[in-house]
LOLOVO-776441 format. One line per 5 residues: number of its first residue (from 1); their letters; for each residue x, y, z of N, C-alpha, C. Coordinates in nm, 3 decimals. Example, Ala and Ser with C-alpha at 12.3 -4.5 7.8 and 13.67 -1.06 7.14 Angstrom:
2
1> AS> 1.319 -0.569 0.780 1.230 -0.450 0.780 1.320 -0.330 0.780 ~ 1.285 -0.225 0.708 1.367 -0.106 0.714 1.290 0.003 0.787
//
This chain:
226
1> MSLTR> 8.591 9.056 9.963 8.695 9.127 10.038 8.818 9.037 10.053 ~ 8.935 9.092 10.035 9.058 9.014 10.043 9.080 8.962 10.185 ~ 9.160 8.856 10.196 9.188 8.796 10.325 9.261 8.893 10.417 ~ 9.361 8.963 10.365 9.434 9.056 10.450 9.343 9.168 10.499 ~ 9.254 9.213 10.412 9.160 9.319 10.453 9.067 9.267 10.562
6> QLRLK> 9.019 9.145 10.548 8.933 9.087 10.651 9.004 9.081 10.786 ~ 9.129 9.036 10.784 9.204 9.023 10.909 9.236 9.159 10.970 ~ 9.270 9.255 10.885 9.298 9.389 10.936 9.174 9.449 11.003 ~ 9.058 9.425 10.943 8.934 9.478 11.001 8.897 9.404 11.129 ~ 8.911 9.273 11.128 8.872 9.192 11.244 8.957 9.226 11.366
11> YDGLW> 9.086 9.249 11.343 9.177 9.275 11.455 9.227 9.420 11.455 ~ 9.142 9.509 11.406 9.180 9.650 11.397 9.210 9.710 11.534 ~ 9.137 9.668 11.636 9.159 9.723 11.770 9.301 9.698 11.817 ~ 9.347 9.575 11.804 9.482 9.540 11.847 9.585 9.604 11.755 ~ 9.558 9.606 11.624 9.650 9.669 11.530 9.671 9.817 11.567
16> QKMVF> 9.561 9.886 11.598 9.572 10.027 11.632 9.644 10.047 11.766 ~ 9.625 9.957 11.861 9.697 9.967 11.988 9.846 9.954 11.967 ~ 9.886 9.873 11.870 10.028 9.859 11.840 10.078 9.983 11.766 ~ 10.004 10.027 11.666 10.048 10.139 11.582 10.047 10.272 11.658 ~ 9.955 10.287 11.753 9.943 10.411 11.830 9.996 10.394 11.973
21> HPFVE> 10.083 10.298 11.993 10.135 10.273 12.128 10.208 10.398 12.179 ~ 10.204 10.422 12.310 10.277 10.537 12.367 10.424 10.542 12.326 ~ 10.486 10.426 12.309 10.626 10.424 12.265 10.638 10.495 12.130 ~ 10.546 10.464 12.038 10.549 10.524 11.905 10.519 10.673 11.913 ~ 10.416 10.708 11.989 10.376 10.848 11.998 10.487 10.934 12.058
26> EMGDG> 10.549 10.885 12.164 10.656 10.962 12.228 10.783 10.966 12.143 ~ 10.809 10.859 12.070 10.922 10.861 11.978 10.899 10.968 11.871 ~ 10.776 10.976 11.822 10.744 11.072 11.717 10.756 11.216 11.761 ~ 10.715 11.246 11.884 10.724 11.386 11.929 10.852 11.415 12.007 ~ 10.938 11.313 12.020 11.069 11.334 12.080 11.074 11.327 12.231
31> TLPAS> 10.964 11.287 12.295 10.962 11.284 12.441 10.993 11.145 12.499 ~ 11.015 11.046 12.414 11.045 10.912 12.463 11.181 10.913 12.532 ~ 11.188 10.869 12.659 11.317 10.866 12.729 11.416 10.777 12.655 ~ 11.539 10.823 12.646 11.643 10.748 12.576 11.663 10.611 12.638 ~ 11.640 10.599 12.769 11.657 10.469 12.836 11.559 10.365 12.783
36> KFRAY> 11.437 10.410 12.750 11.338 10.317 12.696 11.374 10.277 12.553 ~ 11.420 10.372 12.475 11.459 10.338 12.339 11.581 10.247 12.341 ~ 11.673 10.270 12.433 11.792 10.187 12.445 11.754 10.043 12.476 ~ 11.662 10.026 12.572 11.615 9.891 12.609 11.548 9.824 12.490 ~ 11.467 9.900 12.418 11.398 9.847 12.300 11.498 9.807 12.192
41> FLQDY> 11.597 9.892 12.168 11.691 9.866 12.060 11.778 9.744 12.089 ~ 11.816 9.726 12.215 11.893 9.608 12.252 11.813 9.481 12.225 ~ 11.686 9.483 12.260 11.602 9.366 12.237 11.574 9.346 12.088 ~ 11.557 9.455 12.015 11.533 9.442 11.872 11.656 9.386 11.802 ~ 11.773 9.421 11.851 11.897 9.367 11.795 11.904 9.216 11.814
46> VFVND> 11.858 9.170 11.932 11.851 9.026 11.956 11.747 8.962 11.864 ~ 11.633 9.028 11.853 11.522 8.976 11.773 11.557 8.960 11.626 ~ 11.639 9.051 11.573 11.673 9.049 11.431 11.738 8.917 11.390 ~ 11.809 8.853 11.481 11.870 8.723 11.448 11.763 8.620 11.410 ~ 11.655 8.617 11.488 11.546 8.523 11.457 11.468 8.567 11.334
51> LATLI> 11.454 8.698 11.316 11.387 8.748 11.196 11.465 8.709 11.072 ~ 11.597 8.718 11.079 11.681 8.680 10.965 11.668 8.531 10.935 ~ 11.657 8.450 11.041 11.636 8.306 11.021 11.504 8.280 10.950 ~ 11.400 8.349 10.993 11.268 8.334 10.930 11.274 8.370 10.782 ~ 11.336 8.483 10.751 11.344 8.526 10.612 11.425 8.426 10.528
56> SLGIA> 11.536 8.377 10.585 11.618 8.280 10.514 11.540 8.153 10.483 ~ 11.460 8.108 10.579 11.377 7.990 10.555 11.271 8.020 10.450 ~ 11.222 8.143 10.448 11.127 8.182 10.345 11.187 8.177 10.206 ~ 11.313 8.220 10.196 11.381 8.214 10.067 11.395 8.068 10.022 ~ 11.432 7.981 10.117 11.450 7.840 10.084 11.318 7.774 10.042
61> KAPTI> 11.207 7.820 10.098 11.077 7.759 10.070 10.996 7.835 9.966 ~ 11.054 7.938 9.909 10.981 8.022 9.813 10.932 7.940 9.694 ~ 10.808 7.963 9.652 10.751 7.886 9.540 10.800 7.932 9.404 ~ 10.856 8.053 9.396 10.904 8.106 9.268 11.033 8.184 9.290 ~ 11.104 8.207 9.181 11.224 8.290 9.185 11.189 8.432 9.228
66> EAAGV> 11.075 8.481 9.181 11.031 8.615 9.218 11.015 8.626 9.369 ~ 10.946 8.528 9.429 10.923 8.530 9.573 11.055 8.525 9.650 ~ 11.145 8.440 9.605 11.276 8.430 9.670 11.351 8.562 9.658 ~ 11.340 8.627 9.542 11.409 8.754 9.521 11.357 8.865 9.610 ~ 11.226 8.867 9.632 11.167 8.968 9.720 11.223 8.955 9.861
71> LHGFL> 11.224 8.834 9.914 11.275 8.814 10.050 11.426 8.832 10.057 ~ 11.496 8.793 9.951 11.641 8.813 9.949 11.675 8.962 9.957 ~ 11.600 9.043 9.884 11.622 9.187 9.889 11.600 9.242 10.028 ~ 11.497 9.193 10.095 11.467 9.237 10.231 11.578 9.195 10.327 ~ 11.623 9.070 10.314 11.728 9.019 10.402 11.858 9.095 10.381
76> SGLVA> 11.891 9.127 10.258 12.013 9.201 10.229 12.012 9.338 10.295 ~ 11.898 9.403 10.292 11.887 9.533 10.356 11.893 9.526 10.507 ~ 11.874 9.406 10.560 11.871 9.388 10.705 12.007 9.353 10.762 ~ 12.080 9.262 10.695 12.200 9.207 10.759 12.325 9.205 10.671 ~ 12.316 9.236 10.542 12.435 9.225 10.456 12.545 9.318 10.505
81> PEGAQ> 12.671 9.274 10.501 12.782 9.356 10.548 12.790 9.493 10.482 ~ 12.757 9.499 10.352 12.759 9.626 10.281 12.617 9.664 10.242 ~ 12.581 9.786 10.278 12.451 9.838 10.237 12.336 9.796 10.327 ~ 12.366 9.735 10.443 12.260 9.696 10.534 12.220 9.817 10.618 ~ 12.120 9.889 10.572 12.081 10.014 10.635 12.043 9.995 10.781
86> ENDLF> 11.968 9.889 10.811 11.922 9.871 10.948 12.037 9.832 11.040 ~ 12.124 9.741 10.995 12.235 9.700 11.078 12.329 9.817 11.105 ~ 12.352 9.900 11.005 12.436 10.018 11.022 12.376 10.112 11.125 ~ 12.246 10.128 11.122 12.180 10.215 11.220 12.194 10.159 11.361 ~ 12.182 10.028 11.375 12.199 9.967 11.506 12.334 10.006 11.566
91> VRAFR> 12.440 9.989 11.489 12.575 10.015 11.540 12.591 10.162 11.578 ~ 12.545 10.252 11.491 12.556 10.395 11.522 12.470 10.434 11.640 ~ 12.351 10.375 11.651 12.261 10.407 11.761 12.318 10.361 11.894 ~ 12.374 10.244 11.897 12.432 10.195 12.022 12.546 10.285 12.067 ~ 12.624 10.334 11.973 12.732 10.426 12.008 12.673 10.554 12.068
96> ELGAS> 12.566 10.604 12.007 12.500 10.725 12.055 12.434 10.703 12.191 ~ 12.381 10.583 12.213 12.310 10.551 12.336 12.402 10.501 12.447 ~ 12.529 10.492 12.418 12.624 10.452 12.520 12.630 10.303 12.547 ~ 12.591 10.222 12.449 12.598 10.076 12.465 12.722 10.027 12.392 ~ 12.810 9.961 12.464 12.934 9.912 12.404 12.907 9.793 12.313
101> EAEYS> 13.005 9.762 12.226 12.991 9.646 12.139 12.976 9.518 12.220 ~ 13.050 9.510 12.331 13.040 9.392 12.416 12.899 9.378 12.473 ~ 12.835 9.491 12.506 12.700 9.487 12.563 12.597 9.445 12.459 ~ 12.596 9.508 12.343 12.491 9.471 12.247 12.519 9.337 12.180 ~ 12.644 9.296 12.174 12.675 9.166 12.114 12.636 9.050 12.205
106> SAAAS> 12.631 9.076 12.336 12.599 8.970 12.431 12.462 8.988 12.496 ~ 12.382 9.080 12.443 12.250 9.107 12.502 12.166 8.979 12.502 ~ 12.096 8.955 12.612 12.011 8.836 12.625 11.866 8.872 12.598 ~ 11.794 8.779 12.544 11.652 8.801 12.512 11.569 8.813 12.639 ~ 11.478 8.909 12.638 11.377 8.919 12.745 11.274 8.809 12.723
111> PTTQA> 11.184 8.786 12.820 11.081 8.683 12.799 11.000 8.703 12.670 ~ 10.959 8.826 12.643 10.880 8.852 12.523 10.962 8.832 12.397 ~ 11.086 8.881 12.398 11.172 8.865 12.281 11.197 8.718 12.251 ~ 11.223 8.640 12.355 11.248 8.498 12.333 11.123 8.428 12.280 ~ 11.008 8.459 12.338 10.885 8.394 12.293 10.853 8.432 12.149
116> FGDFL> 10.868 8.559 12.116 10.841 8.606 11.980 10.938 8.540 11.883 ~ 11.068 8.538 11.917 11.166 8.477 11.830 11.144 8.329 11.812 ~ 11.106 8.260 11.920 11.078 8.116 11.910 10.960 8.091 11.816 ~ 10.860 8.177 11.824 10.744 8.164 11.735 10.787 8.181 11.589 ~ 10.873 8.278 11.562 10.920 8.300 11.425 10.996 8.179 11.373
121> VRTGY> 11.091 8.132 11.452 11.178 8.024 11.405 11.098 7.894 11.390 ~ 11.012 7.864 11.486 10.933 7.741 11.476 10.841 7.745 11.355 ~ 10.777 7.858 11.334 10.690 7.869 11.217 10.771 7.858 11.088 ~ 10.890 7.918 11.089 10.976 7.911 10.972 11.015 7.770 10.935 ~ 11.047 7.689 11.036 11.088 7.551 11.010 10.970 7.460 10.980
126> EGDFD> 10.862 7.477 11.057 10.749 7.383 11.045 10.645 7.427 10.942 ~ 10.639 7.555 10.913 10.538 7.605 10.821 10.585 7.611 10.678 ~ 10.501 7.669 10.593 10.536 7.685 10.452 10.560 7.832 10.421 ~ 10.582 7.861 10.295 10.613 7.998 10.256 10.499 8.094 10.292 ~ 10.376 8.050 10.275 10.262 8.137 10.304 10.255 8.173 10.452
131> DIATI> 10.291 8.078 10.539 10.296 8.107 10.682 10.400 8.216 10.712 ~ 10.515 8.202 10.649 10.623 8.299 10.669 10.582 8.435 10.614 ~ 10.518 8.436 10.498 10.472 8.562 10.439 10.370 8.631 10.530 ~ 10.286 8.554 10.597 10.186 8.612 10.686 10.253 8.681 10.805 ~ 10.352 8.616 10.865 10.423 8.680 10.976 10.488 8.810 10.929
136> LYVTE> 10.556 8.806 10.816 10.625 8.925 10.767 10.527 9.035 10.730 ~ 10.409 8.997 10.681 10.308 9.098 10.651 10.270 9.175 10.777 ~ 10.261 9.104 10.888 10.226 9.170 11.015 10.343 9.251 11.069 ~ 10.461 9.188 11.079 10.574 9.259 11.140 10.613 9.382 11.059 ~ 10.620 9.369 10.929 10.661 9.483 10.847 10.545 9.576 10.817
141> GAYLD> 10.424 9.519 10.804 10.308 9.602 10.776 10.271 9.693 10.892 ~ 10.279 9.642 11.013 10.247 9.724 11.130 10.351 9.835 11.147 ~ 10.477 9.801 11.125 10.582 9.903 11.134 10.567 10.007 11.023 ~ 10.533 9.961 10.903 10.508 10.054 10.793 10.394 10.149 10.829 ~ 10.292 10.097 10.895 10.175 10.178 10.930 10.213 10.292 11.023
146> WGTRL> 10.284 10.259 11.133 10.319 10.370 11.224 10.425 10.461 11.164 ~ 10.518 10.403 11.087 10.620 10.487 11.024 10.560 10.586 10.926 ~ 10.467 10.538 10.843 10.401 10.625 10.746 10.321 10.733 10.816 ~ 10.250 10.695 10.922 10.168 10.792 10.994 10.253 10.904 11.054 ~ 10.365 10.868 11.115 10.451 10.969 11.174 10.512 11.060 11.067
151> LERGA> 10.553 11.001 10.955 10.611 11.082 10.848 10.508 11.177 10.789 ~ 10.384 11.128 10.773 10.280 11.212 10.712 10.239 11.327 10.803 ~ 10.255 11.310 10.931 10.221 11.420 11.022 10.342 11.511 11.047 ~ 10.453 11.482 10.978 10.570 11.568 10.988 10.652 11.551 11.114 ~ 10.651 11.432 11.171 10.727 11.408 11.294 10.876 11.427 11.269
156> RPANP> 10.938 11.514 11.346 11.081 11.540 11.334 11.142 11.552 11.474 ~ 11.149 11.441 11.547 11.207 11.448 11.682 11.351 11.497 11.676 ~ 11.393 11.565 11.783 11.529 11.621 11.786 11.635 11.512 11.783 ~ 11.605 11.398 11.842 11.701 11.288 11.844 11.716 11.231 11.703 ~ 11.836 11.237 11.644 11.853 11.190 11.505 11.829 11.039 11.490
161> IYREW> 11.854 10.963 11.596 11.829 10.818 11.590 11.679 10.792 11.578 ~ 11.597 10.866 11.652 11.453 10.850 11.642 11.407 10.884 11.500 ~ 11.460 10.994 11.446 11.420 11.035 11.310 11.455 10.927 11.208 ~ 11.575 10.874 11.217 11.617 10.775 11.119 11.539 10.645 11.133 ~ 11.504 10.607 11.257 11.425 10.486 11.278 11.286 10.502 11.217
166> IELHG> 11.230 10.621 11.229 11.099 10.647 11.168 11.110 10.639 11.016 ~ 11.211 10.704 10.959 11.227 10.705 10.814 11.252 10.565 10.759 ~ 11.320 10.482 10.836 11.350 10.346 10.792 11.225 10.260 10.780 ~ 11.116 10.305 10.842 10.992 10.227 10.837 10.880 10.299 10.762 ~ 10.921 10.386 10.671 10.825 10.455 10.587 10.801 10.381 10.456
171> PEVLG> 10.715 10.436 10.371 10.677 10.368 10.246 10.791 10.351 10.147 ~ 10.890 10.439 10.147 11.000 10.426 10.052 11.084 10.301 10.080 ~ 11.087 10.259 10.207 11.168 10.143 10.244 11.085 10.015 10.248 ~ 10.966 10.022 10.308 10.886 9.902 10.331 10.763 9.890 10.242 ~ 10.728 9.996 10.172 10.602 9.996 10.098 10.587 9.883 9.998
176> RLVEW> 10.685 9.864 9.912 10.674 9.762 9.807 10.674 9.621 9.867 ~ 10.755 9.600 9.970 10.759 9.468 10.034 10.624 9.431 10.092 ~ 10.564 9.520 10.169 10.436 9.491 10.233 10.326 9.475 10.128 ~ 10.330 9.556 10.024 10.231 9.543 9.917 10.242 9.406 9.850 ~ 10.365 9.361 9.823 10.385 9.231 9.759 10.338 9.119 9.851
181> LGRHI> 10.372 9.126 9.980 10.329 9.023 10.074 10.177 9.016 10.082 ~ 10.111 9.131 10.085 9.966 9.133 10.089 9.904 9.069 9.967 ~ 9.957 9.101 9.848 9.904 9.041 9.725 9.924 8.890 9.726 ~ 10.039 8.844 9.773 10.065 8.701 9.776 9.968 8.629 9.870 ~ 9.950 8.683 9.989 9.860 8.620 10.086 9.717 8.617 10.032
186> DREGA> 9.674 8.725 9.972 9.537 8.730 9.919 9.519 8.633 9.802 ~ 9.623 8.618 9.723 9.614 8.528 9.609 9.614 8.382 9.652 ~ 9.694 8.350 9.754 9.707 8.211 9.798 9.615 8.176 9.914 ~ 9.543 8.276 9.967 9.463 8.253 10.086 9.331 8.183 10.058 ~ 9.339 8.062 10.011 9.218 7.984 9.984 9.143 7.956 10.114
191> ERRSA> 9.019 7.922 10.105 8.935 7.900 10.223 8.995 7.795 10.316 ~ 9.055 7.694 10.263 9.111 7.588 10.348 9.228 7.638 10.432 ~ 9.287 7.753 10.394 9.401 7.806 10.467 9.364 7.921 10.559 ~ 9.246 7.972 10.550 9.214 8.097 10.617 9.226 8.087 10.769 ~ 9.184 7.975 10.830 9.191 7.962 10.975 9.335 7.962 11.023
196> RTERI> 9.421 7.890 10.952 9.564 7.887 10.988 9.628 8.024 10.969 ~ 9.596 8.089 10.859 9.651 8.222 10.833 9.607 8.320 10.941 ~ 9.482 8.310 10.982 9.431 8.399 11.086 9.505 8.377 11.218 ~ 9.530 8.252 11.253 9.600 8.223 11.379 9.741 8.282 11.377 ~ 9.811 8.265 11.266 9.947 8.317 11.256 9.946 8.470 11.256
201> FLTAL> 9.852 8.528 11.184 9.837 8.673 11.179 9.817 8.728 11.320 ~ 9.723 8.672 11.393 9.690 8.723 11.526 9.805 8.702 11.623 ~ 9.870 8.587 11.618 9.981 8.561 11.710 10.094 8.661 11.687 ~ 10.129 8.684 11.561 10.235 8.780 11.530 10.197 8.920 11.576 ~ 10.072 8.959 11.557 10.026 9.092 11.598 10.029 9.106 11.750
206> RYEYL> 9.988 9.003 11.821 9.994 9.006 11.967 10.137 9.026 12.016 ~ 10.231 8.954 11.956 10.370 8.968 11.997 10.425 9.107 11.964 ~ 10.386 9.163 11.851 10.432 9.297 11.818 10.387 9.397 11.924 ~ 10.262 9.385 11.967 10.212 9.475 12.072 10.287 9.452 12.203 ~ 10.308 9.325 12.239 10.378 9.295 12.363 10.524 9.341 12.359
211> FWEAA> 10.583 9.344 12.241 10.721 9.392 12.228 10.729 9.539 12.268 ~ 10.634 9.621 12.222 10.629 9.760 12.264 10.606 9.769 12.415 ~ 10.514 9.690 12.466 10.481 9.694 12.608 10.604 9.663 12.694 ~ 10.679 9.560 12.655 10.797 9.521 12.732 10.902 9.631 12.731 ~ 10.921 9.696 12.616 11.020 9.803 12.607 10.976 9.925 12.685
216> YHGES> 10.847 9.955 12.682 10.798 10.078 12.744 10.787 10.066 12.896 ~ 10.741 9.950 12.942 10.717 9.933 13.085 10.828 9.856 13.157 ~ 10.915 9.792 13.081 11.023 9.714 13.142 10.982 9.569 13.164 ~ 11.078 9.480 13.151 11.051 9.338 13.166 11.182 9.266 13.194 ~ 11.178 9.168 13.281 11.297 9.088 13.306 11.254 8.949 13.351
221> WPGNG> 11.347 8.856 13.343 11.320 8.721 13.387 11.316 8.715 13.540 ~ 11.234 8.628 13.599 11.236 8.610 13.745 11.377 8.568 13.790 ~ 11.418 8.623 13.903 11.550 8.587 13.952 11.659 8.685 13.912 ~ 11.618 8.794 13.840 11.715 8.894 13.799 11.722 9.010 13.898 ~ 11.679 8.984 14.020 11.686 9.088 14.122 11.568 9.180 14.125
226> R> 11.459 9.142 14.055 11.339 9.227 14.053 11.218 9.145 14.095
//
């Protein structure tokens, strides 16, 4: 059995809690309050900066031109001035959600966002390409999972931002990337690396679940009047 399959099975309970989180379910049927999605999107906008750093470090540490090209393509779709589908959606969504440019440009990380981002950047600097690939397999694979599930069940929420966010995480956008990351991890996941890979896999998955939790239930730093 491949390493990624082993990890998916071992931590299936947590993976499913992330993929079937109430935030996802309510987004899919259109009942998610806009205030919760707004809070999530502001934090995700902050998080993308650290994700871009992780991907950039992955490109620098890539073992082959092919590997570098795969991550470069992903990064371009995330942040490039032209053709960056996700960045374009952020700007349009904030306009729709009533968040000014000054607000989303100066948004501060919540405790979970900061911890998750710190984990990404530290692993990016201190780890190797395989460590980075493992994080991306979790972050993009889990999102692909819920996006695919919602699309296959025909989810069409009335809010166009919800619909586009779901479509952005379907197989047409993320499928090839996640498939490539899985093949790479399975190919390079020798026994001597399995314990480290498992730790990184589980930590990333825990943070993904906590990210939904923070957006859905609310979170702030002590001393912010709460």
